[in-house]
C-alpha positions in Angstrom: 110.2 119.6 97.7 108.9 116.2 96.3 105.4 114.6 97.6 106.2 111.2 98.0 102.6 110.1 98.9 99.2 111.5 98.8 97.7 111.8 102.2 94.4 111.5 103.6 94.5 115.3 104.1 95.1 115.7 100.4 92.5 113.2 99.4 89.9 115.5 101.9 90.6 118.7 100.2 90.5 117.2 96.6 86.9 115.8 97.5 85.7 119.1 99.0 86.4 120.4 95.6 84.8 117.7 93.6 81.9 117.9 95.9 81.6 121.6 95.3 81.7 121.1 91.6 78.9 118.5 92.3 80.7 115.3 91.1 79.7 112.1 92.8 82.7 110.7 94.7 81.9 107.2 93.3 82.9 108.8 90.1 86.5 110.3 91.1 89.8 108.2 91.6 92.8 109.6 93.6 95.8 107.5 93.3 97.9 107.3 96.5 101.0 107.8 94.4 101.8 111.2 92.9 103.2 111.7 89.5 105.1 114.3 87.5 103.5 115.9 86.1 100.1 115.6 87.6 97.0 115.1 85.7 93.5 115.2 85.6 91.9 112.8 82.8 88.7 110.6 82.0 89.1 106.9 82.2 87.7 104.5 80.0 85.1 103.5 82.5 84.0 107.1 82.5 85.6 107.8 86.0 87.5 111.0 86.5 91.2 110.3 87.9 93.1 113.0 89.8 96.7 112.3 89.6 98.5 114.7 92.2 101.8 116.4 90.9 104.7 115.2 93.0 107.0 118.4 92.4 104.2 121.3 92.7 103.3 122.5 95.9 100.0 121.0 96.9 98.2 124.5 98.0 
C-alpha cells in the first residue's frame, strides 16, 4: 500500500511526537508529499525536515 499524501492526521501524530521530545514546531518541516525512502534530516537553515516514507506503514 503506497501513501499518496501526508494527511493532517499524519502531521498531528508527528507533531505530537516532536512535542514530546521538546522540539519547537517552528523548527520542524513536514512535506506533504511522501517519498521512498522517507528521511529525517537537518536542513541548511537548521530546521528538521521529516519526510514520511511512501511505502512503509505509517504506524
